[in-house]
N, C-alpha and C positions, 0 to 999 in steps of 0.2 A: 504494500500500500504506500503510495506516495504521500509525503508530508508537504504541506504548504506553509512554509515559515515566513512568507512575505508579510502577512498581517502582523505577526508577532514581531518581526524585525522592524516594520514601520512603527509600531507602537513603542518599541524600545528607543528608536531614534527620535520620535516625537517627544518622548519623556526626557530626553537629554537636552532638548532645545532650550527650555527656560533656564536651566543651570548654566549652560554654555553661553547663552546670550547675556545673562546677568554678570557672569564672570568677566566677559569681554567688555561689556558696557561699563562696569565699575572701573576697570583699569583705564579705559578710554576717557571716561569722564574725569578721572583724576588727572590724566595728562592734559586735557582741555582746560581744566581749572588752573593748573599750574602755569600753562601758557598764558592765560588771561592775566593772572597775577603778575607774571614777569613783564608783560607789556605795560600794565598799569604802573608798576614800579619804575619802569623806564620813563614813563610820562610824568610821574610825580616830581614836584620840585625837590632839589637835592640839598636843601640848606643844612640840616643836621642829620638827616637820615631817619628821623623818628617817624615821619609820615610814611616813608617807604617801608620801614620795618612793620608798620601797623597793617599793611595790606597783606591779607592772608585768605586761605580757603580752608574749609573743613567739610567733612561729610555731614549732611543734614538729612539723615534717613536713607532709605533705600533708593538708589539711583538719583540722588539729589546732591548738589554741591552748593554751599553757601560761600560767596566771596564777599569779604567785608574790608573796610578801611576805617581807620580811626579807633576809638575806644579809649580806655583809661590813659594810655600813653600820649594821646593827642588832645585830651580834654583839659582845658585850662580855665581857671577862675577869671571872669571878666569884670565883675563889679560886685559891690555889696548892694543887695537889692532889698529895699524895705518891703516891697510887695511879694517878694519870694519868687519872682519870675526870672528864670534863666540866669542864675548867678554863675553857671559854668557853660562852656561852649566847646564843642568838638571842632578844632580848627581844620580837620579834614573837610568838613562841610564848607567852611569859609574858603578854603583853597579851591574846592571843586566848583562852587557856585558864586563865589565872590561876596563882598560886603559893600556897604555904602562907600567905603573908603579904599577898597581893594578890588581890582579887576579879577574876574574868575581865571583860574588856571586849571581847566578840566583835565583830569587824569583817569578818574574811575570809569565813567560812562564811555568815553571814547575808546579806552582800552578794551572794555567789554564788547562794544560794537565791532571793533576791528577783528576780534578773535572768535566771537560767538559762532558765526556761520561756519568757519573752518572747524571748530570743535564739534558742532552738530553734525556736519557732514562726515567727520572722522568716526563718530559713533555709528552713524548709519552704515558706513562702509564696513566697519568692524563687525557689527551685528549681522549684516547680510553675509559676510564671509563666515561667521560662526555657524549660521544656519546652513550654508552651503557645505561647509566642512562636516557638519553633523550628518547630513544626508549622503555625503560621499564616503562616510565611514572613517573619517580621519579623527 
């Protein structure tokens, strides 16, 4: 009696796809996030390096990356406020968007826009290759 292993083989390969895609996508997303961060750091003003050092990325759940700039190292006291409004300000925002007395020096969003499309396309290519490799038995 002949055995038909085609369906079983197909089910086995289909079962591998999510794990293979996730593994490849995670690594590719890490690479894309790092590329965006490096571009943003190059675009950021180089005065003392604090702003550049504050630009970072982290995993924010499954298949998500969070890229941030600023934080405690770039937050400065600006005034004593009787009303309690905004006695501290993150100068990363002032650099990106400017103030009344300072022109903007955008670094965050331009860096993101430059590299986002390339990062997304890299993920698409890598996941398509992972699917193809799974079905080709690699």
